[in-house]
C-alpha positions, -999 to 999 in steps of 0.1 A, spaced: -4 3 0 14 32 -9 6 63 12 6 102 3 0 127 18 -26 153 8 -42 183 30 -73 200 33 -78 240 17 -91 263 38 -127 250 30 -116 215 44 -119 199 12 -99 175 -3 -84 165 -38 -84 126 -42 -64 129 -76 -34 112 -68 -50 84 -49 -78 58 -55 -93 47 -90 -98 68 -117 -139 51 -116 -147 53 -81 -166 85 -81 -186 80 -47 -179 71 -16 -193 63 18 -168 79 42 -167 75 83 -147 83 112 -128 59 133 -129 67 168 -90 77 169 -100 100 143 -88 80 115 -113 88 79 -125 61 58 -138 64 24 -154 34 12 -163 35 -30 -200 28 -30 -223 27 -62 -260 47 -58 -290 14 -68 -328 21 -75 -347 10 -51 -364 -18 -66 -325 -36 -74 -319 -34 -38 -355 -51 -31 -341 -79 -53 -309 -84 -47 -322 -83 -4 -343 -113 -23 -315 -144 -20 -335 -171 -34 -347 -150 -63 -309 -138 -71 -297 -178 -71 -330 -189 -91 -317 -162 -117 -281 -174 -116 -291 -206 -123 -312 -200 -153 -285 -176 -166 -253 -200 -154 -274 -233 -176 -301 -215 -204 -316 -251 -209 -336 -245 -172 -357 -219 -189 -390 -219 -191 -406 -217 -226 -438 -196 -227 -459 -192 -258 -479 -162 -274 -511 -156 -266 -538 -163 -287 -547 -129 -310 -579 -123 -310 -596 -112 -338 
């Protein structure tokens, strides 16, 4: 792990241009009891996606189907009216 000294500006802002990965643009920040500030890369997702990911059984079913397409259930089209 390489350490880089960074300094806060007069408004207590910090530039992370020299540290971290360029694709990480959002972070969750928390402060440890000793004053250490920890930044954890974060992503924002819709509430519906969070609910889906919380349903472990459904996620496993989806992964199982994606792993082996022969497990898919093929449904026919409804008959046309008219």
